C-alpha positions as a printed NumPy array, in Angstrom:
array([[  2.745,  13.905,  -2.056],
       [  2.404,  16.883,  -4.405],
       [ -1.346,  17.614,  -4.555],
       [ -3.107,  19.04 ,  -6.367],
       [ -1.415,  19.39 ,  -9.741],
       [ -0.855,  23.102, -10.468],
       [ -3.191,  24.566, -13.089],
       [ -0.32 ,  25.066, -15.545],
       [  0.806,  21.42 , -15.406],
       [ -0.528,  18.108, -16.697],
       [  1.944,  15.774, -14.984],
       [  4.267,  15.658, -11.975],
       [  7.09 ,  13.132, -11.541],
       [  9.268,  12.706,  -8.482],
       [ 11.44 ,  10.258,  -6.609],
       [ 11.359,  10.6  ,  -2.859],
       [ 12.675,   8.645,   0.124],
       [ 11.079,   8.506,   3.576],
       [ 12.601,   7.292,   6.856],
       [ 11.986,   3.795,   8.195],
       [  8.664,   3.526,  10.007],
       [  7.091,   6.421,   8.079],
       [  3.301,   6.614,   8.465],
       [  1.042,   9.038,   6.632],
       [ -0.235,  11.696,   9.037],
       [ -3.684,  11.823,   7.466],
       [ -5.78 ,  10.443,   4.641],
       [ -4.712,  11.266,   1.093],
       [ -7.177,  11.857,  -1.722],
       [ -6.362,  12.352,  -5.404],
       [ -8.979,  14.951,  -6.289],
       [ -7.788,  15.959,  -9.734],
       [ -5.401,  13.297, -10.924],
       [ -4.507,   9.648, -11.359],
       [ -1.227,   8.287, -10.087],
       [  1.372,   5.549, -10.366],
       [  3.735,   4.61 ,  -7.547],
       [  6.695,   2.299,  -8.044],
       [  8.257,   1.039,  -4.826],
       [ 12.046,   0.807,  -4.778],
       [ 12.424,  -0.124,  -1.106],
       [ 10.283,  -0.478,   2.002],
       [  7.031,  -2.301,   2.612],
       [  3.706,  -0.472,   2.885],
       [  0.147,  -1.203,   3.957],
       [ -2.636,   0.833,   2.347],
       [ -6.029,   1.216,   4.028],
       [ -8.951,   2.813,   2.173],
       [-12.751,   2.715,   2.64 ],
       [-13.247,  -0.177,   0.242],
       [-10.02 ,  -2.172,   0.344],
       [ -6.674,  -2.819,   1.979],
       [ -3.472,  -4.282,   0.569],
       [  0.263,  -4.61 ,   1.123],
       [  2.867,  -3.514,  -1.396],
       [  6.569,  -4.277,  -1.577],
       [  9.684,  -3.418,  -3.605],
       [  9.027,  -4.036,  -7.287],
       [  5.283,  -3.421,  -6.955],
       [  3.328,  -0.785,  -8.876],
       [  0.441,   0.883,  -7.033],
       [ -2.301,   2.48 ,  -9.14 ],
       [ -3.946,   5.563,  -7.605],
       [ -7.393,   6.216,  -9.121],
       [ -9.279,   9.486,  -9.128],
       [-11.088,  10.43 ,  -5.903],
       [-10.095,   7.413,  -3.828],
       [ -8.595,   8.239,  -0.461],
       [ -6.578,   6.2  ,   1.964],
       [ -3.637,   6.124,   4.351],
       [ -0.474,   4.048,   4.279],
       [  1.679,   2.708,   7.099],
       [  5.075,   1.045,   7.225],
       [  5.255,  -2.745,   7.322],
       [  9.007,  -3.031,   7.881],
       [ 12.034,  -1.256,   9.337],
       [ 13.38 ,  -0.5  ,   5.85 ],
       [ 13.272,   3.137,   4.613],
       [ 10.583,   3.821,   2.011],
       [ 11.853,   4.92 ,  -1.406],
       [  9.557,   5.333,  -4.395],
       [  8.851,   6.946,  -7.744],
       [  5.589,   8.877,  -8.088],
       [  3.875,   9.897, -11.332],
       [  0.605,  11.827, -11.159],
       [ -1.286,  13.147, -14.172],
       [ -4.598,  14.52 , -15.361],
       [ -6.924,  12.184, -17.261],
       [ -6.65 ,  14.211, -20.465],
       [ -2.906,  13.611, -20.483],
       [ -3.405,   9.882, -21.227],
       [ -5.69 ,  10.444, -24.203],
       [ -3.244,   8.69 , -26.613],
       [ -3.224,   5.562, -24.407],
       [ -7.007,   5.506, -24.058],
       [ -7.537,   6.027, -27.798],
       [ -5.144,   3.223, -28.759],
       [ -5.417,   0.697, -25.915],
       [ -8.889,   1.543, -24.662],
       [-10.661,   3.1  , -21.679],
       [-11.619,  -0.389, -20.506],
       [ -7.966,  -1.348, -20.094],
       [ -7.234,   1.914, -18.279],
       [-10.163,   1.452, -15.879],
       [ -9.259,  -2.183, -15.234],
       [ -5.718,  -1.249, -14.25 ],
       [ -6.991,   1.332, -11.777],
       [ -9.54 ,  -1.079, -10.375],
       [ -6.879,  -3.65 ,  -9.413],
       [ -4.816,  -1.315,  -7.178],
       [ -1.451,  -3.116,  -7.013],
       [  0.623,  -5.247,  -9.397],
       [  3.792,  -7.323,  -9.137],
       [  6.446,  -7.841, -11.824],
       [  9.306, -10.261, -12.364],
       [ 12.907,  -9.127, -11.916],
       [ 13.509,  -8.367, -15.592],
       [ 10.365,  -6.249, -15.851],
       [ 11.229,  -4.418, -12.62 ],
       [ 14.523,  -3.382, -14.204],
       [ 12.668,  -2.084, -17.275],
       [ 10.172,  -0.163, -15.12 ],
       [ 12.947,   1.574, -13.195],
       [ 14.687,   2.464, -16.468],
       [ 11.483,   3.986, -17.882],
       [ 10.828,   5.951, -14.695],
       [ 14.401,   7.244, -14.558],
       [ 14.093,   8.429, -18.169],
       [ 10.773,  10.125, -17.378],
       [ 12.224,  11.883, -14.331],
       [ 15.21 ,  13.076, -16.379],
       [ 12.914,  14.469, -19.065],
       [ 10.648,  16.061, -16.453],
       [ 13.646,  17.875, -14.922],
       [ 14.47 ,  19.593, -18.202],
       [ 13.444,  23.202, -18.902],
       [ 12.302,  22.682, -22.493],
       [  8.923,  24.068, -23.536],
       [  7.881,  20.818, -25.236],
       [  8.799,  18.372, -22.439],
       [  5.153,  17.588, -21.636],
       [  4.644,  16.494, -25.241],
       [  7.505,  14.011, -24.82 ],
       [  6.301,  12.939, -21.367],
       [  2.837,  12.203, -22.745],
       [  4.366,   9.615, -25.081],
       [  6.571,   8.222, -22.303],
       [  3.579,   7.881, -19.969],
       [  1.625,   5.981, -22.626],
       [  4.584,   3.631, -22.979],
       [  4.748,   3.135, -19.195],
       [  1.036,   2.377, -18.936],
       [  1.221,  -0.007, -21.89 ],
       [  4.105,  -1.859, -20.257],
       [  2.208,  -2.162, -16.967],
       [ -0.896,  -3.391, -18.786],
       [  0.999,  -6.034, -20.768],
       [  3.253,  -7.376, -17.989],
       [  1.283,  -6.954, -14.76 ],
       [  0.759,  -9.743, -12.239],
       [ -2.125,  -9.286,  -9.798],
       [ -1.488,  -9.356,  -6.047],
       [ -3.807,  -9.945,  -3.11 ],
       [ -6.256,  -7.172,  -2.22 ],
       [ -8.866,  -7.355,   0.559],
       [-12.086,  -5.682,  -0.549],
       [-15.043,  -4.88 ,   1.689],
       [-18.701,  -5.46 ,   0.932],
       [-19.603,  -1.863,   1.79 ],
       [-17.464,   1.26 ,   2.251],
       [-15.874,   1.666,   5.674],
       [-16.868,   4.593,   7.873],
       [-14.337,   7.084,   9.212],
       [-14.277,   5.554,  12.76 ],
       [-13.551,   2.08 ,  11.385],
       [-10.893,   3.409,   9.003],
       [ -9.221,   5.244,  11.855],
       [ -9.402,   2.164,  14.092],
       [ -7.771,   0.037,  11.379],
       [ -5.095,   2.672,  10.878],
       [ -4.49 ,   2.79 ,  14.635],
       [ -4.029,  -0.998,  14.752],
       [ -1.736,  -1.065,  11.725],
       [  0.381,   1.764,  13.16 ],
       [  0.626,   0.464,  16.734],
       [  0.391,  -3.343,  16.566],
       [  3.787,  -3.648,  18.307],
       [  2.299,  -2.111,  21.437],
       [ -0.436,  -3.206,  23.812],
       [ -3.756,  -2.493,  22.078],
       [ -7.242,  -2.943,  23.491],
       [-10.678,  -2.199,  22.121],
       [-11.304,   0.114,  25.078],
       [ -8.066,   2.024,  24.572],
       [ -8.646,   2.403,  20.844],
       [-12.228,   3.573,  21.361],
       [-11.055,   6.143,  23.91 ],
       [ -8.369,   7.393,  21.513],
       [-11.028,   7.832,  18.809],
       [-13.614,   9.357,  21.19 ],
       [-16.142,   6.529,  20.807],
       [-17.659,   4.062,  23.221],
       [-16.072,   0.617,  23.063],
       [-19.489,  -1.003,  22.466],
       [-20.204,   1.253,  19.474],
       [-16.749,   0.76 ,  17.961],
       [-16.946,  -3.018,  18.433],
       [-20.338,  -3.166,  16.754],
       [-19.53 ,  -1.085,  13.666],
       [-16.059,  -2.599,  13.255],
       [-17.481,  -6.126,  13.085],
       [-20.35 ,  -5.088,  10.833],
       [-18.24 ,  -3.209,   8.289],
       [-15.136,  -5.415,   8.117],
       [-16.782,  -8.776,   8.805],
       [-14.136,  -9.364,  11.487],
       [-14.238,  -8.613,  15.239],
       [-11.759,  -6.009,  16.473],
       [ -9.706,  -8.56 ,  18.414],
       [ -9.47 , -10.904,  15.424],
       [ -8.336,  -8.107,  13.121],
       [ -5.609,  -7.221,  15.633],
       [ -4.386, -10.819,  15.802],
       [ -4.467, -11.204,  12.017],
       [ -2.459,  -7.981,  11.624],
       [  0.203,  -9.19 ,  14.049],
       [  0.451, -12.657,  12.509],
       [  0.765, -11.237,   8.977],
       [  3.643,  -9.023,  10.149],
       [  5.248, -12.036,  11.829],
       [  4.975, -14.076,   8.627],
       [  6.73 , -11.338,   6.692],
       [  9.561, -11.056,   9.243],
       [ 10.023, -14.837,   9.388],
       [ 10.296, -15.025,   5.605],
       [ 12.398, -11.917,   5.004],
       [ 14.681, -11.565,   8.067],
       [ 16.93 , -13.709,  10.244],
       [ 15.56 , -12.271,  13.499],
       [ 14.902, -14.806,  16.233],
       [ 11.362, -16.005,  16.853],
       [ 11.459, -14.4  ,  20.288],
       [ 12.449, -11.059,  18.756],
       [  9.683, -11.32 ,  16.143],
       [  7.152, -12.161,  18.86 ],
       [  8.096,  -9.011,  20.789],
       [  8.104,  -6.901,  17.607],
       [  4.556,  -7.975,  16.805],
       [  3.107,  -7.22 ,  20.232],
       [  3.594, -10.515,  22.093],
       [  5.331, -10.485,  25.477],
       [  4.911, -14.271,  25.724],
       [  6.695, -16.27 ,  23.041],
       [  4.727, -19.438,  23.702],
       [  1.432, -17.607,  23.263],
       [  2.735, -16.08 ,  20.039],
       [  3.621, -19.544,  18.714],
       [  0.193, -20.84 ,  19.739],
       [ -1.674, -18.046,  17.955],
       [  0.608, -18.335,  14.916],
       [ -0.144, -22.055,  14.557],
       [ -3.862, -21.424,  15.073],
       [ -3.877, -18.941,  12.174],
       [ -1.303, -20.415,   9.793],
       [ -1.524, -24.128,  10.563],
       [  2.199, -24.622,  11.268],
       [  4.683, -23.321,  13.839],
       [  6.805, -20.207,  13.235],
       [  9.895, -22.421,  12.802],
       [  8.169, -24.563,  10.197],
       [  6.901, -21.492,   8.375],
       [ 10.413, -20.024,   8.212],
       [ 11.851, -23.297,   6.919],
       [  9.194, -23.509,   4.173],
       [  9.697, -19.848,   3.19 ],
       [ 13.433, -20.236,   2.569]])
């Protein structure tokens, strides 16, 4: 991601594609700008000190000032997205006409969904903004300021909230890194001891702070992560249940089905039937 914004610019717009399975190499922090991401393809999981959430094609992700986090892939589909980042002063027309309260509320909610018709309109607006941004005219930022206000207004008026997990207190760096490690490697054999060794902590210390900060034991978070991935694959792909079990870290299909039913209340086959 292009950070920070150069001193001579107020806004940056880009469309960029990443390969399937792309994980961020480190935490990202927006020190001098706000951002908007529109996902065209791929499924992502964002982990930050105070929340975590999944986002999918057609979702808009709001990136507030000075919040950092890391994202991982949630599917085998390449990640393609639009990115708009801008300085706060650049949205003065929106704030003056719609209100700072509306602006802050949008950036507090993190991720929004839209129906198919509104997704089409969002892509059209973003394509127009990228075309204008690519021009060499001296007054393009003046035009882009108006286009950004229109984009924000459209998001504000048509947004649909999606699920976000928020934590009671900010997560520490070891817990963030442990969560990122789980989300990035859930297909493989993961243990508390192995994760603690990778992070250069004792397993007892990691277990204690992980449970305290997330409200969930390490082992339970790992299971929940795997079952959530399995639910997505059952609903969105035609892969066999055995294949999905292996892809989510289970070498034993029966044990996968047992844990799935314990968490979801129905078998993987029943879940797939209900999701179609």
